[in-house]
C-alpha positions in Angstrom: 15.7 19.2 0.0 13.1 19.6 2.8 10.4 22.3 3.3 10.8 24.6 6.3 8.1 26.9 7.8 9.0 30.5 8.2 7.1 33.3 10.1 7.3 37.0 9.4 6.9 39.7 12.1 3.8 40.8 10.1 2.2 37.4 11.0 2.5 35.7 7.6 3.6 32.0 7.7 5.0 30.3 4.6 7.0 27.3 3.5 10.5 27.5 1.9 12.2 24.7 0.0 15.9 24.8 0.8 18.9 22.6 1.8 19.5 21.5 5.3 22.6 23.7 5.6 20.6 26.8 4.7 17.6 26.1 7.0 18.3 28.8 9.6 19.0 31.7 7.2 16.3 34.3 7.2 13.8 34.5 4.3 12.5 37.8 2.8 8.8 38.3 3.2 6.6 40.1 0.7 6.2 43.0 3.2 10.0 43.6 3.2 10.7 42.1 6.7 12.9 39.1 7.3 11.0 35.9 8.4 12.6 33.4 10.7 12.3 29.6 10.7 9.7 28.1 13.0 10.7 24.8 14.6 8.2 22.1 13.5 8.0 18.4 13.9 9.2 16.3 11.0 6.8 14.2 9.0 7.7 10.6 9.2 6.2 8.1 6.7 6.7 4.4 6.8 8.1 2.6 3.8 5.1 0.3 3.6 1.6 0.8 4.9 0.5 -1.5 7.7 -2.1 -4.2 7.1 -3.5 -7.5 8.5 -2.0 -10.4 6.6 -4.8 -12.4 4.9 -2.6 -15.5 5.1 -1.5 -15.4 8.8 -3.8 -12.8 10.4 -0.9 -11.0 11.9 -0.3 -7.2 11.7 2.4 -6.5 9.1 4.1 -3.1 8.9 7.2 -2.2 6.9 8.7 -3.6 3.7 10.9 -6.1 5.5 8.0 -7.5 7.6 5.9 -7.7 4.4 8.6 -9.7 2.6 9.0 -12.0 5.7 5.2 -12.5 5.8 5.1 -13.4 2.1 7.9 -15.9 2.6 6.4 -17.4 5.8 3.0 -17.9 4.0 4.5 -19.2 0.8 3.1 -16.3 -1.2 4.6 -13.8 -3.6 3.9 -10.5 -5.1 2.2 -10.6 -8.5 4.4 -9.6 -11.5 3.3 -6.7 -13.6 0.3 -7.6 -15.6 -0.6 -10.7 -13.6 -3.5 -9.1 -11.8 -5.0 -7.8 -15.0 -4.5 -11.3 -16.6 -6.1 -13.0 -13.6 -9.1 -10.6 -13.7 -9.5 -11.0 -17.4 -9.5 -14.8 -17.2 -11.7 -15.0 -14.0 -15.0 -15.5 -15.8 -13.5 -18.5 -17.8 -12.0 -19.9 -14.6 -15.3 -19.7 -12.8 -17.1 -21.5 -15.7 -14.4 -24.3 -15.7 -14.7 -24.7 -12.0 -18.5 -24.9 -12.2 -18.2 -27.6 -14.8 -15.7 -29.6 -12.7 -18.0 -29.2 -9.6 -21.0 -30.4 -11.6 -19.0 -33.5 -12.7 -17.9 -34.1 -9.1 -21.4 -33.8 -7.7 -22.8 -36.1 -10.4 -20.1 -38.7 -9.8 -20.7 -38.5 -6.0 -24.4 -38.9 -6.5 -23.9 -41.8 -8.8 -21.5 -43.4 -6.3 -24.0 -43.3 -3.4 -26.9 -44.5 -5.6 -28.9 -41.4 -6.1 -28.4 -41.6 -9.9 -28.5 -44.7 -12.1 -25.3 -46.0 -13.4 
């Protein structure tokens, strides 16, 4: 059920939580008068916040566009716990990558003659 704004002749404005069918019925105010509904604009909220896709650089807004962007870029949403696992293992992954990089640099230096065989 939505919230509706009501205004009393005494000047008090308040919100009332009621069904759509009851929206125009008067509401009793604390002063004893009957308040009437004030027409207000509805709040509209998107189903997914907009963002710039890191994979494509395009503006993506809405759940459907988000899913299409993931599919187009070959990405997927992490399953529950994957982000935590990734962050937990990140220090080990960096160490392993640094070791592999050291080996690659050493091999390249040896191949071009900077290091002895």
